[in-house]
N, C-alpha and C positions, 0 to 999 in steps of 0.2 A: 802791516795791519795788525792793529792791537785786539787781543781779545779779552771779553768782558769775564770776570769771575763767577762762577756760580757755585753758591756755597750757603753754609747754614744760615751765613748773615743776610743771604738776599731775602730770605723769608721773612716777611711782615707779620705782624699781629697787629690786628684792628681789635683794638680795646672799645668794650661798651657798645654804642650806638654808631661808631664811626665806621662800621661795616655797612649800616644800610646807607649813609651819607653816599659812602665810596660806589655803592652800587645799587641804587635806590630799583631800578629795574628789576632784581631781582625778586625785591619785595613787593612793590605796585604793579609791575608791567612797565611802565613808563613815566616819564616825568612831564606829558603833555596835559590836556584837560583831561584824557582819562584816569591819568594816574593821579592829579589832584583830586578828583572826585572820588577815588578809590580811599584816599585818607578819610572823607566823610562815611563811605559805606563801612568801614572798619571800626569805626567810634559807634556808629548807628547800630550798627550788629551786635555789641555788644548790650547796648539798651535793649535790642529785641530778644537777645539769649533771655534777658531777665523777663520780660513780656510774656515769651514761649514756656518760660518753665512757669507762668502764674504769678509773678511779680510784678505789681503795677499794670496800667491801662492806657497810660497817657505817654506821650512820646514828643517832644517839642524840638525842631529845629528853627535857627535864627541865622540868617545870613546878615554879617553887620556889614563887610565891605568885600571887595572881591576875593580876596584871600582868606579873610577871617567868619569863623562859623560857629556856633555854640549847639551842642544838643544836650538837653536835660530829660531823661528818664524819671519814674518812679517806682523803681525798684527796691533792693535791699538797700542799695548803695555801697561802693566800693569800701574795700575792709581797711581800717587806719590802725590797727592795734600794730604793736611790733613785731616784726616777722624775725625767724630763726637766725637771718643774717644781721641781724643789728639795727635795722633802718625799720621805717615806717612800710607795711605790707602795700599802701600807696605808692611808695618810692620806687618799689620792686616792681609794680606792675607796670610804669611809664618808663621803667629805665633799663630794666634787662629782659632781653629777650629770650620768648618760651618759658614765661611765667605768667601762670594765671590757674583759675579755679574749675577749669573745664576739661583737665586730664581726667579727673575719677569722680564718681559720682559723690564724694564727700563734700565737695564745692556746692551741691545744691543745684546742679543742672544735669537734669534728665536727658535734655537734647542742647546743642549747640550748634550754629552756623558760624561763629567767629573763626579766627585762627588760630586760636588755640593759645591764647600769652603773647604773639608776634604783633598782634593789630597795634595796641596802645603804645607800644613803644616805639613800634614803627613810624607811626602819628608824631611822635614827641620828636625823633630823631630826625624828620623832614620839616620841621616846624621853628618858626624864629620863637613861639612860646606858648605853653600850653598851661592853661588855670583850670584848675579841677575844684571840684566843690564836693563834698560829701554831706547829705543831710540826713541826720541820726533824728530818734526821736526827742533826744535831749540837747542835742548840739549841734553845730554845723562848723566841720574843719576845711580848711583850702591849704593847696598846696599850690607852687608855682615852679614851672621849669623853662629854661631858655637857653638858646644857644645850642640848638638840637639838643637838648637834653642834657647837655655838657654843666650846665648850672642849674641847682636845686636848692629851693628854700627849705626852710624848717617847716615841718606841721603847724599851722595854726589854727586857734578855734577864733571864729569870725561871728557878730552879732547880726546874722541873717536868718530867718525862718521861713520853711516851706514844708513841703510833702518830702516824706522818705524818701530817699534816690539820688541820684548823682548828676552833674555837671560838668560837662567837658567843653572847653573853650579853647580852640586853637588859630594860629595863622600861620600859613603853611608858608616855607621860606621861598622867596621872592628870587633867591638866586639859584634855586633849584627848579621852580615851575615859571620860566620864563615868560613873559607875555600868556599868562593863562588867568582864567578867573573863574568865580563858580556861577554854575547857571541855574537859575531859579526851575526852569523846564525840565532840565536833567533831573535835578532834586527831587523834583516834585513827580514824575514818573516813575522813578524808582522807589520813593515813598510809596504812592500809591499801588505800587506792584506789591508791595509789603504787606499793607491795608489789607488788600483782598485775601492774601492768605492768612492774615493774621485778625481773623475776622473778631468784633469786640473791643479792637485796641485802637484808640484814637491816636493819629499822627497830624501834628499842626506844624506847616511849614511858613516862615514869615521870613520876607524879604525888605530889611531897611532899606536898600538901597531905593527901591521905585515902590515902597510904601503898599508892597501885596503880600496877600495870605491867605494861603487854602489849607482846610480842615480835611481828614480822610478817616471815614468810620463806615464800617460796613459791619451790619448783624450777620448776612446772609452774603457770607465772602464769594466763593466760589460761582454762586448764581451771579452775583455781581460783576464779578470779575468775566464771566461768559459773555453777560450782556453788553459790556465794555468791549470785549474782543467781537462782538460781532453788530456793534451798532451802526456800521456802514453798508452791512451786507445782511440779504433776505436766507433766515434759518428754515429748515426742513421739520425741526422738533423742540420742544421744550428742554432746556439743559436737563442731563441725566447727572445726577451725583451721587455716588458711591464711596463707603467709606467703611473702616474696619479697624481691627488691630490683632494683631497675632507676632507671639515671637518676641516681644516688645517691642514691635514696629507700628507705630501707624500709617495708615495712609487713606489720604483722600482724592478720590477721582472724579472728575466733570466733563462730559462729552457732548457734545453738540454739533449736528451737520448743519452747513450752508450750501446753497446753492452753486457754489463756486467749484473750485476742480484741484487746490490747492489744500495738502495736509499740512497742518500748524499743530506743532506739538509742544506745550510749555511744561517745564518737568522740574520739580525742583528738590531738595535736600536739607531739612532743618530752615527751611526759607530761601536758602542758598540756589541761584538758578544753574541746572545741571545743564550748560549748551550742548554737551555733547550725547547726553542721556544717561545711559546705563542699566542695569538689572531692574530698577524699576520700570523704566519705559521697555523694557524686554519683557516682562513679567504683564504688562498690559497687553504688549502688542499678539502676544501667544494669546492669553486667555481670551481677549476681544475677537480675534480671527476665528477661534474654535468657535464660541458663542455664537457668531453669526453664522458661520457655516451650519452649525444645528441648526438653527433655526430657519436658514433657508432653505435647506433638505425637510424639515419638517411642515412647511406653508409651499412647498414645489416650486421655490425658484429656482432651485437646483434638481433636475432630475436624477434617477438611478445611476444615470451611464454619463452624468457631467464631473466633472473637474471642480473640486472645491474653489470658491474663489479666492485669487490670490490678496496678499495680504495690504498690496497697493490698490486695488481694486475697491476693499473695504474702508480704504481709511480717506478716499479721495472725496475732499470737500469736509473732510471732518476737522474741527479744533478738540483738543486734549488738553487737561489740565493734571498733571500728576505732582502731588504735593504728599513727602512722605516725611515723618519724624523719627530719626533711629538715634538711638544710645549711643556715647561715644564709645563704647567696648566693642559696639560691632559697626562704627562706622568704617568705611573704607573707599579711598578714592583711586582712581588709575591716572596717574603722572600725578604734577605738583601744582595744577591749574585747578582742581577740583570742579571739574567740566564734567565727569562722567563717573557714575555712581558704581561701585564693584562690589560692594555688599553681597553676596550669594542669595543668602537668605529673601533678601528685599524682593527677588523677582517672584520668589513662589508666595509670598503675602499678597501682592498685588494681582498675581494671576488667579489666584484663590478668591479674592474679594469679587473679581470682575467674572468668572466660571459661577459661583455662587448666586451674586444678587441681579448680575444685568438680565440673564431669562426672565425673572420675574416682572420685570420693568417691561420688557418687549411682548410679555403676555396678557399684561394690563393696560398698554397702551399698543392696540393691534393695527389702529390707523397711521399713526406717528411709524411703528417699525415697517411697514407696507411701503409707505413713502421712502424711507433709508433703503431698503433691500430695492425698489426699484431703481432708486440711483446707484447703489451699488452693481447691478445687473448690468445697467447701462455702461459703467464703466468698466467693467470686464469686457462686454462686446467691443469697445474703442480700444481697450489696451492688445486685447488680439488681434484687430485690425492694425494697430501701430506697430505691434510685432513682426507681421507678415511685412510690412511696409519696410522695418529697418534690415531683414532679411534679403526684401527684393532690392535695397538700397546697397548692402554687402555683396552681394554676389556678383561674379565678374569682375575684373580687374578695368573696363572702361565701363562702367555704367554710367547714370546721369550725373551724379555729384561730382565724380571724377573730372568727366568733360566741362563741367560747370567750373571747378577747382581749378582745371589747366589754363583756363581762360580768363580767371578773375586775380586767383590768387599768384603773389609775388613773393617766393615762400623766401626763408633766409636760408643761407649756403650751408652753416652748419648744423648739428642736430643737437648743441648744447642746452635742453631744456632748461637749463639752470640761468641762461643769459640770454636767450632768444626773446622776443618782444613783436607781438601780432597788434598792427594797427588797423583796427576797423575805422575805415574813412568814409565819412559822406561823401558819396558822389564820384562819377568816374575823371572828372577836369582833376577834382584834387586828388584822387588816387595815382594819378599818371603824374603830378608832381610828387609826390611823397616815393613813389618807385624810384623816380629819377633823383631824389635827392637824401634816399635812405641809406644807411651802411648796410649793404647787403649781406654782409657776414653774419648778422645775426638779428636783422627788423624783416619782419614779413611785413605785406601791406594787402588786406581785403579790403577793395572799392565797395562801397554799400550802394544800393540803387533806392530810393526813397525811402519811404518810413516802414520800419518791420512792423509785424504783427503785435498787438495788446496782448500779452500772454497772460494777464489778470483775468481777461475775459473770454480767453480761448482753450478749448479740448487739446488734452494732449495729442491726438492724433491728427489734429489740425497744425499744430505748432511743428510737426516733423513734414506734412506737407507745404508748409513755408519755405520757398526755397532760399531767402535771405536766410533765416534760422536754420536752415538746414544745414546750407553751407559755412556757417559759423560754427555748428556743434562738430559737423568731420574735420574743419579746421583745427581747431582745440584739441580734437581728438581724444576726449577722456568721458565721452558717453553721455547722457543726458537724463535728470530728473533722478529716479532712484537707481539708475546703473551708473551716475557719475562718479568718477574716482578721482580727485584732485590731483593725486600723483601721478596719472595716466598724462596730464596734461603737456603739449608739446611747447606750451611756452609760461614763462613766470611772470608775464605784464603780457595783459590784454589791453591798450589804449585802446580808449575812445574815442576818437578826434571829429569834431565838426566843426560846422560854422558858428561862431559867436552871434547867433542871430534867434530868434524863436524857433524856427523849425531845427536849427540845430540841436536847442536845449531839448525841444520834444522826442529827436531819435535817441539822445543821452538817455532821458527818463523812458524811454520803452525798452531800450537795452539793457539798462540796470534792471528794470521789473525782470525780465527774461534772466537775468545772470540770479537777481536774487531767490526767483520762486522755480528754478530749474536748475542752476549752477551754484547755489548757494555755499557749499566748501570753497569754491573758485572764490569768492566774496571775503570769507570768513578766514583763508589764507592771504587776504592782501593782495591778491594777482591783478586786482581788476584797479583800473588808472582812468583818469579824464584828462585829456591833452589840455594846454591850456594856450592857444595862438592867440598873438596880439590882434587889438582892434586897429593901432593906428600906428603908420610909419611917418615920422613925424623930422623936418630938415631945418636946419638954420645955417644959412650959409655950409659950409663943407661940413659941418656935423651932421649925426644924421641916428636917429633914436627910435625905438619900439615901444610903444604904450600898450601897456595890457587891460589899464583901467582906465576910467574917466579922470578918476584922481591923479594919475600918472599926467594926463595929458595936461591938466589943468596946471600941473606944478611946471611943468616943460615950457607952457606956455607963459607963464610967470616969471621964469630963467631967463627966456629968451627974446619977448615981445612976439615981434612978428617972426611967424613960421609958417613953413609949408604942410599942410595935412594932407595923406593920403589913408582914407578911412577903407580898411579893408571887409569887404562885406561878406565875402567867403574865403575858403581857403583856396578854390581856384584861382584866385587873384593874385596869390602868392608865386614867384619861381620856384624852383626847388630847391635853389642855393638858399633861399629867404625861409621856407618851411623848414628846412634842415636846421639851419642857425637859431631859428624861434623858439621851434617846438618839437624837432625830433633830435636833437644831438643831447646825448645825455650830460654833457658839459655846462650847456646854455640853458637848457629846457625848464620848465617847471609842470610839475604834473599833480594832481590831485589823487590821492591814494584813495579808494570808495573803503570805508569801515562800518562796522555795523557796532555802535557802541550800545544799543539797546535794543533785542530782537523784538519786543513786543509793541516798543513805537515804531519801529521801522517798517512791521508787519502792517500794522493800523495805515501808516501814513500811507503804503503803499497801495492797500485795498481803497483808501479814501480817493486817493488821486487817480488811479488806473480802475477803479471799478465803475459800475454801470448806473450808480445813484448820483445823478447830476446835479441834485439839489444840497445833497451833502458835499461834495466834491466844492460847489460853488462857496459856499457858504464857508467852508475852510480857507479856501483860496482870499475871500475877503476880509476875512481877521487876521490873516498871518502873511498877506503879502502887500508889499507897499509898491504901488504900479506910478510910475510916469504918467502924463497925459496922455503921451503916445500909444502905450501900451494899454491903459484904460479904454480907448476907442477900440483896438486892435482886440479886445478880449469880448467888448460889446458886440 
């Protein structure tokens, strides 16, 4: 047996941008659709940083083809003078990692959300080419990069006039972003979110592929944002907008209650979404909880002997937008993804704004304040009832849930959370086949009877009373709602396995709504999947084949001519070995991992499709879903 030498010669040094091409996931997260669009956000964030600091009021994005896009701003224009390194500063920006004007206030940036010099060079590294134009008051300059930034043209003057600013056009490298293309809707959704927060700045998105164009401009951004969030829901109060500045930090907060039961927090730092919250969110919650409890006692919603309302009670049905601007020298994030703000002083600033300004609003809007406190009071009573129900469910080794589980759940033999899978299977018949066909070492089966509760419209205590959902909660074993801890999950794959028909799709949506609303960290961690059973089994002579789409069936028909077709109307029609081979075997199955690419969009889609406003849901479906004749008859 030969040994491989490990010495100094084994250490590879990746020069320039080669490290980015070698490990793109380290810089943009992935090389799928999300990673492709991350390149757009990097260039757009640089344009936004200019506008955020008072330079320019227009930003335009043009999608030319599936992998080519340009971004034009009217900021100061990137510097083109010779850098101390001996080349143009523009070349440094696009070819050297961690080179930029956002590290200190000398660059003119009070606040910044960009990746501090990484963004432009990363986009260059992962592109077939990048064209850059810089428009100054007297002259326009251009530079061309290609081959992942390895080839660089000289800086040249060109005869093109336009407003002062920068234009960046790139084509993503097809060998890296395979089978990917820019999504007009995805880009518009992200741009609209930025326009809400950067009020008074015009954003234009053009898609030359389909001749589409949208402009986003909001003079009253947070109010417009809140109206957009709640356009499918009934609200209890006018949007409350509070803002202030202290210790170099600017903060704006908008909050509004709806008749639902979910809490939705949209938090931003320098226009960058902080999905995991942070100190600014903690400051809001502490200040808000104290103000609402003080008001409740002042107006007898709480008696002297009553305990304070809990934060979860107070925030039930609340949507809140928290946007803070923080200078570079105070900016701290927890982790590398910028998902959670760590700046300590931000908590104090936001807490103070809420504590000082919200009481005045409540005192001057007594009717709306009373409606809000009445909702909080009801939420508190429901939570107390739910807590008693949980305690009763936990008491005794042979409680009702455990008896249900013993009769329904076929658990995995091992207790390896990192490998174990839980299949949520539609119906007892399919559940029986799945139990027989599974690998019992790591696969658990939980059959579901009928359709579960629509948790978009359900109170939390009703969710806990629902037998199917309660069983799922206990199987996963990580709690629910605010008590949910993803690290405690008994499985790292929760696989929804339903029939390939309308009812099966409805059950999928109901379960996904439950996970999104009450176990969201499970989805964010990538633990939720949808199984893909075949639609047909086809035979031609001795040849047998499974078809998962109509297109596969037609292709097989063209190849073999006369064939024998078996249509699977449900999972229960498949034998145990067929179900294992096609849908459960990790070596051959196809799973769809459920991901949240954009929380705001996902939140609105769930509210629209699962809420109680039928006309809004019907309008959305008619505008976005292409039905076959059979499906149209079913829907009508």
